[in-house]
C-alpha positions as CSV (number, residue, x, y, z in Angstrom):
1,X,0.0,0.0,0.0
2,X,2.9,2.4,0.8
3,X,4.3,1.9,-2.7
4,X,0.9,2.5,-4.2
5,X,0.4,5.7,-2.2
6,X,3.9,6.9,-3.2
7,X,3.1,6.3,-6.9
8,X,-0.1,8.3,-6.6
9,X,1.7,11.2,-4.8
10,X,4.3,11.4,-7.6
11,X,1.6,11.4,-10.3
12,X,-0.2,14.2,-8.5
13,X,2.9,16.3,-8.2
14,X,3.8,15.8,-11.9
15,X,0.3,16.8,-12.9
16,X,0.4,19.9,-10.7
17,X,3.8,21.1,-12.2
18,X,2.9,20.4,-15.8
19,X,2.8,23.6,-18.0
20,X,-0.6,25.1,-18.3
21,X,-2.3,25.1,-21.7
22,X,-1.8,28.4,-23.5
23,X,-4.6,30.8,-24.0
24,X,-6.5,30.5,-27.3
25,X,-5.6,34.2,-27.9
26,X,-1.9,33.4,-28.1
27,X,-0.4,33.9,-31.5
28,X,0.4,30.5,-33.1
29,X,1.3,29.5,-36.6
30,X,-1.6,28.1,-38.6
31,X,-1.8,24.3,-38.2
32,X,-0.8,22.2,-41.2
33,X,-2.5,19.0,-42.2
34,X,-0.7,15.9,-41.1
35,X,-0.7,12.4,-42.3
36,X,-3.0,9.9,-40.6
37,X,-1.3,8.5,-37.5
38,X,-0.4,4.8,-37.6
39,X,-0.8,2.6,-34.5
40,X,1.9,3.3,-31.9
41,X,4.5,0.4,-31.8
42,X,4.7,-1.7,-28.7
43,X,7.6,-0.3,-26.6
44,X,10.5,-2.7,-26.0
45,X,10.7,-4.6,-22.7
46,X,13.6,-2.3,-21.6
47,X,11.3,0.7,-21.8
48,X,9.0,-0.7,-19.2
49,X,11.9,-0.9,-16.8
50,X,12.8,2.8,-17.1
51,X,12.2,4.8,-13.8
52,X,9.2,7.1,-13.6
53,X,10.0,10.7,-14.5
54,X,11.1,12.9,-11.6
55,X,9.4,16.0,-10.5
56,X,12.2,18.1,-12.0
57,X,11.6,16.6,-15.5
58,X,8.2,18.2,-15.6
59,X,9.7,21.7,-15.6
60,X,8.1,23.7,-18.5
61,X,10.2,23.8,-21.6
62,X,10.4,27.3,-23.3
63,X,8.3,27.3,-26.5
64,X,9.8,28.7,-29.7
65,X,8.3,32.0,-30.7
66,X,6.4,31.7,-34.1
67,X,8.3,33.5,-36.9
68,X,6.0,35.8,-38.8
69,X,6.7,37.5,-42.1
70,X,5.3,40.9,-42.8
71,X,2.4,40.8,-45.2
72,X,2.8,42.5,-48.6
73,X,-0.4,43.1,-50.4
74,X,-0.8,44.2,-54.1
75,X,-1.6,47.8,-54.5
76,X,-5.1,49.2,-55.3
77,X,-5.5,50.6,-58.8
78,X,-8.3,52.8,-60.0
79,X,-9.3,52.3,-63.7
80,X,-10.0,55.4,-65.7
81,X,-12.8,54.4,-68.1
82,X,-12.1,55.6,-71.7
83,X,-12.8,54.3,-75.2
84,X,-9.9,52.5,-76.8
85,X,-9.4,50.9,-80.2
86,X,-9.8,47.1,-80.5
87,X,-8.0,45.6,-83.5
88,X,-9.8,43.2,-85.9
89,X,-9.2,39.6,-85.0
90,X,-6.5,37.9,-87.0
91,X,-7.3,34.6,-88.7
92,X,-6.0,31.4,-87.2
93,X,-3.5,29.5,-89.3
94,X,-3.7,25.9,-90.3
95,X,-0.5,24.1,-89.4
96,X,0.9,20.7,-89.7
97,X,2.1,18.6,-86.7
98,X,5.7,18.9,-87.9
99,X,5.5,22.7,-87.9
100,X,3.8,22.7,-84.5
101,X,6.6,20.5,-83.1
102,X,9.4,22.6,-84.6
103,X,10.8,19.4,-86.2
104,X,9.5,16.0,-87.1
105,X,9.7,13.8,-84.0
106,X,10.4,16.6,-81.6
107,X,8.2,16.3,-78.5
108,X,7.1,19.7,-77.1
109,X,4.5,20.6,-74.6
110,X,2.2,21.3,-77.6
111,X,2.5,17.9,-79.2
112,X,2.2,16.4,-75.7
113,X,-1.2,18.2,-75.4
114,X,-2.4,16.6,-78.6
115,X,-1.3,13.2,-77.2
116,X,-3.2,13.9,-73.9
117,X,-6.3,14.8,-75.9
118,X,-6.7,11.3,-77.3
119,X,-5.2,9.2,-74.4
120,X,-6.5,11.1,-71.4
121,X,-9.0,13.8,-72.1
122,X,-11.3,11.8,-74.4
123,X,-11.9,8.9,-72.0
124,X,-12.4,11.4,-69.2
125,X,-14.9,13.3,-71.2
126,X,-17.0,10.2,-71.8
127,X,-16.9,9.5,-68.0
128,X,-18.2,13.0,-67.5
129,X,-21.1,12.3,-69.9
130,X,-21.9,9.2,-67.9
131,X,-21.9,11.1,-64.6
132,X,-24.2,13.8,-66.1
133,X,-26.5,11.2,-67.5
134,X,-26.9,9.6,-64.1
135,X,-29.1,12.5,-62.9
136,X,-30.1,16.0,-64.1
137,X,-29.0,17.9,-61.0
138,X,-27.5,21.4,-60.4
139,X,-24.2,19.8,-59.6
140,X,-24.1,17.7,-62.8
141,X,-25.2,20.7,-64.8
142,X,-22.2,22.7,-63.3
143,X,-19.8,19.9,-64.1
144,X,-21.0,19.7,-67.7
145,X,-20.7,23.5,-68.1
146,X,-17.1,23.5,-66.9
147,X,-16.1,21.3,-69.8
148,X,-17.9,23.5,-72.4
149,X,-16.6,27.0,-72.7
150,X,-19.2,27.7,-75.4
151,X,-22.9,26.8,-75.2
152,X,-23.5,26.1,-78.9
153,X,-22.4,22.5,-78.6
154,X,-23.3,21.9,-74.9
155,X,-26.9,23.0,-75.4
156,X,-27.4,20.6,-78.3
157,X,-25.7,17.6,-76.7
158,X,-27.1,17.7,-73.1
159,X,-30.7,16.7,-74.0
160,X,-29.4,13.5,-75.8
161,X,-28.0,12.4,-72.4
162,X,-31.4,11.6,-71.1
163,X,-34.4,9.7,-72.2
164,X,-37.7,8.1,-71.0
165,X,-36.3,4.6,-71.4
166,X,-34.0,4.9,-68.4
167,X,-30.4,5.9,-67.7
168,X,-28.2,6.0,-70.7
169,X,-24.6,5.1,-70.7
170,X,-21.9,6.2,-73.1
171,X,-18.9,4.6,-74.7
172,X,-16.0,6.3,-76.5
173,X,-15.6,5.5,-80.1
174,X,-12.8,7.1,-82.0
175,X,-11.5,10.7,-81.9
176,X,-10.0,11.9,-85.1
177,X,-8.2,15.3,-85.5
178,X,-9.2,17.0,-88.8
179,X,-7.3,20.2,-88.5
180,X,-4.8,21.8,-86.2
181,X,-5.1,25.6,-86.0
182,X,-2.4,27.9,-84.6
183,X,-2.2,31.6,-83.6
184,X,-0.3,34.0,-85.9
185,X,2.8,33.6,-83.6
186,X,2.7,29.8,-84.0
187,X,1.2,28.6,-80.8
188,X,-1.5,25.9,-80.7
189,X,-4.9,27.6,-80.7
190,X,-7.4,24.7,-81.2
191,X,-8.2,21.6,-83.1
192,X,-11.2,20.6,-85.2
193,X,-12.0,17.0,-84.5
194,X,-14.6,14.2,-85.0
195,X,-15.7,12.4,-81.8
196,X,-17.7,9.2,-82.1
197,X,-20.0,8.5,-79.2
198,X,-22.0,5.3,-78.6
199,X,-25.1,5.6,-76.5
200,X,-26.4,2.4,-74.8
201,X,-30.1,2.9,-74.2
202,X,-32.2,0.4,-72.1
203,X,-34.4,-1.9,-74.3
204,X,-33.5,0.2,-77.4
205,X,-30.9,-0.3,-80.1
206,X,-27.6,1.6,-79.5
207,X,-27.3,5.0,-81.0
208,X,-24.0,6.2,-82.6
209,X,-23.2,9.8,-83.3
210,X,-20.2,11.4,-84.9
211,X,-19.8,14.9,-83.6
212,X,-17.6,17.5,-85.3
213,X,-16.3,19.8,-82.6
214,X,-13.7,22.5,-81.9
215,X,-11.5,22.0,-78.9
216,X,-9.2,24.5,-77.2
217,X,-6.3,23.5,-75.0
218,X,-6.0,24.4,-71.3
219,X,-3.4,23.9,-68.6
220,X,-2.6,20.5,-67.2
221,X,-3.5,18.6,-70.3
222,X,-7.1,19.6,-70.3
223,X,-9.3,20.7,-73.2
224,X,-12.6,22.6,-73.5
225,X,-15.3,22.1,-76.0
226,X,-15.8,25.3,-77.8
227,X,-18.2,24.7,-80.7
228,X,-20.0,22.2,-82.9
229,X,-20.5,22.0,-86.6
230,X,-24.1,22.3,-88.0
231,X,-24.2,19.8,-90.8
232,X,-27.6,21.1,-92.1
233,X,-26.4,24.7,-92.2
234,X,-22.9,23.7,-93.2
235,X,-21.2,26.1,-90.6
236,X,-19.9,26.2,-87.1
237,X,-22.7,27.1,-84.8
238,X,-20.9,29.8,-82.8
239,X,-18.5,30.6,-85.6
240,X,-15.7,33.0,-85.1
241,X,-17.6,35.3,-82.8
242,X,-15.1,37.0,-80.4
243,X,-14.8,35.3,-77.0
244,X,-14.0,38.6,-75.1
245,X,-15.5,42.0,-74.5
246,X,-14.2,45.5,-73.6
247,X,-16.0,45.1,-70.3
248,X,-14.1,41.9,-69.5
249,X,-10.8,43.5,-70.4
250,X,-11.5,46.5,-68.1
251,X,-12.6,44.3,-65.3
252,X,-9.6,42.0,-65.3
253,X,-6.6,44.1,-66.1
254,X,-6.2,46.3,-63.0
255,X,-5.6,43.2,-60.7
256,X,-2.9,41.9,-63.0
257,X,-1.2,45.3,-63.1
258,X,-1.4,45.4,-59.4
259,X,0.4,42.0,-59.3
260,X,3.1,43.3,-61.6
261,X,3.8,46.2,-59.1
262,X,3.6,43.8,-56.2
263,X,6.5,41.9,-57.7
264,X,8.8,44.9,-57.2
265,X,7.5,46.0,-53.8
266,X,9.1,45.4,-50.4
267,X,8.0,45.8,-46.7
268,X,10.1,45.9,-43.5
269,X,10.3,42.3,-42.2
270,X,9.3,40.9,-45.5
271,X,11.0,38.6,-48.0
272,X,12.9,39.2,-51.2
273,X,11.1,39.1,-54.5
274,X,11.2,36.4,-57.2
275,X,10.4,37.2,-60.9
276,X,7.0,35.7,-61.8
277,X,8.2,34.7,-65.2
278,X,11.5,33.2,-66.4
279,X,10.8,33.4,-70.2
280,X,13.9,34.3,-72.1
281,X,12.7,37.5,-73.8
282,X,14.4,40.9,-73.9
283,X,11.8,42.3,-71.7
284,X,11.9,39.6,-69.0
285,X,15.7,39.6,-69.0
286,X,15.7,43.3,-68.2
287,X,13.0,42.9,-65.6
288,X,14.7,40.0,-63.8
289,X,17.9,42.1,-63.6
290,X,16.0,45.1,-62.1
291,X,14.3,42.8,-59.6
292,X,17.7,41.3,-58.5
293,X,19.1,44.8,-58.1
294,X,16.2,45.7,-55.8
295,X,16.7,42.4,-53.9
296,X,20.4,43.3,-53.4
297,X,19.4,46.7,-51.9
298,X,16.8,45.1,-49.7
299,X,19.2,42.4,-48.4
300,X,21.9,44.9,-47.7
301,X,19.5,47.2,-45.7
302,X,19.7,50.1,-48.1
303,X,16.0,49.5,-48.9
304,X,13.5,48.6,-46.2
305,X,10.2,49.6,-47.8
306,X,9.0,50.1,-51.4
307,X,5.4,50.5,-52.4
308,X,3.1,52.4,-54.7
309,X,0.3,54.9,-53.9
310,X,-2.5,56.8,-55.7
311,X,-2.4,54.5,-58.8
312,X,-4.5,55.0,-61.9
313,X,-4.8,52.9,-65.1
314,X,-6.0,53.7,-68.5
315,X,-6.3,51.2,-71.4
316,X,-5.0,52.8,-74.6
317,X,-5.4,50.1,-77.1
318,X,-5.9,46.3,-77.7
319,X,-4.0,44.7,-80.5
320,X,-2.9,41.3,-81.9
321,X,-6.2,39.8,-81.2
322,X,-7.7,36.4,-82.2
323,X,-11.4,35.6,-81.9
324,X,-10.5,33.2,-79.1
325,X,-9.7,36.1,-76.9
326,X,-5.9,36.7,-77.3
327,X,-4.6,40.2,-77.5
328,X,-2.0,42.7,-76.3
329,X,-3.3,45.6,-74.1
330,X,-1.3,48.8,-74.0
331,X,-1.9,50.7,-70.8
332,X,-0.9,54.0,-69.1
333,X,0.0,53.5,-65.4
334,X,0.4,56.6,-63.2
335,X,1.0,56.9,-59.5
336,X,3.5,57.6,-56.7
337,X,6.5,55.4,-55.9
338,X,7.4,55.5,-52.2
339,X,10.8,54.2,-50.9
340,X,12.3,54.2,-47.4
341,X,16.0,53.6,-47.1
342,X,18.0,52.0,-44.2
343,X,18.3,55.3,-42.4
344,X,14.6,55.9,-42.4
345,X,14.7,58.5,-45.1
346,X,11.4,58.5,-47.2
347,X,11.3,59.6,-50.8
348,X,8.2,59.9,-53.0
349,X,8.3,60.2,-56.8
350,X,5.4,60.6,-59.2
351,X,5.6,58.5,-62.4
352,X,3.8,57.7,-65.6
353,X,4.7,54.6,-67.6
354,X,3.3,52.7,-70.6
355,X,3.1,48.9,-70.2
356,X,2.0,46.1,-72.4
357,X,0.1,42.9,-71.2
358,X,-0.6,39.8,-73.3
359,X,-4.1,38.4,-72.7
360,X,-3.9,34.6,-73.1
361,X,-7.1,33.1,-74.3
362,X,-8.7,30.6,-71.9
363,X,-11.9,29.8,-70.1
364,X,-10.5,32.2,-67.5
365,X,-8.2,34.6,-69.3
366,X,-4.8,35.5,-67.8
367,X,-2.6,38.5,-68.5
368,X,1.3,38.4,-68.8
369,X,3.4,41.5,-68.8
370,X,5.4,41.6,-72.0
371,X,6.9,45.1,-72.4
372,X,7.6,48.4,-70.6
373,X,8.6,51.8,-71.9
374,X,11.5,53.6,-70.4
375,X,12.0,57.3,-69.7
376,X,13.7,57.9,-73.0
377,X,10.8,56.4,-74.9
378,X,12.4,53.1,-75.8
379,X,10.7,49.8,-75.1
380,X,12.4,47.0,-73.2
381,X,11.4,44.4,-75.8
382,X,13.1,46.2,-78.6
383,X,9.9,45.8,-80.6
384,X,9.8,42.0,-80.3
385,X,7.1,40.8,-77.8
386,X,8.1,37.2,-78.4
387,X,4.5,36.0,-78.0
388,X,5.5,32.6,-79.2
389,X,7.6,32.2,-76.0
390,X,5.2,34.0,-73.6
391,X,2.1,32.2,-74.8
392,X,2.5,28.9,-72.9
393,X,0.2,26.8,-70.8
394,X,1.4,26.6,-67.3
395,X,0.1,24.3,-64.5
């Protein structure tokens, strides 16, 4: 009994001296997801023979102070609405696979996309149709819409997925590419293809449809259905109607210009910057060098804060368009550059600069900076925007 009482006394003392749980208001780093815990292994026999911890071992251990990094947010930009010229869409160019690859037998990310179209996207697309055919629900409608950037084809196909006989199932026949179409600067724009679908209908003979469609590539090997061919009218249903609008360009551009300025901004206690693009163009070579120069000043303590204030943006023109939504926006950016050096001296300088951003066509368009005008009127690109290098699918 004396041994049992002594053990209980030690346990109570250990509990009393244990560190108290920290208040919920204490600053802690955000928890990160962890892998599922596996069953704990049985301790070896020698572990059972270890003495119970002494009272001294329960002394609280100092906890490391969470390291925080100062937040750096993109600047706010006010758009100045103004009419601007929009160039006529340039026609797409039919290209051979050899031209697209650069050389026969050369594997590029573009030829890889064509391979993924047949080997991955096409089977997955048929799986999508089977999911949608299982029930006409809002969720299934949403999934169906995500694969169809245009409604001309989707609106015609979706009713075929259902019928009074019961749930239909679909099987992939062949997918044959009829034409490969490129943008004026040589990048893959879309393909025209024939897709054979086999519908298995309860108590009814199978139906086979050959659908002529236009497909446009997306990141990560995905493709979207853009349009379908109307055999009776002998034309594409949506045709070459532009997939962009002035309103969309005005809505999207300010946030991308803000991201451009964020990439050359700094805050006390923050981190150095990394170029958001490593494309080997004249513009990006000059921009990377400028960012590295700012990084050196920041790391050496000569620069502790750099940000922009009172920013306005005006779109001047939109050129090099395709009906898919590509184009180059020339904008005028004005505002105040504020810097604080290592001695705490603050300087403010008003500026105005012309910039060019390439709009990459997509279900959700993205903009890439491609040029900047210097104080002497010269452009960093030297007149070559190198869209063939910039226009790549990431992700």
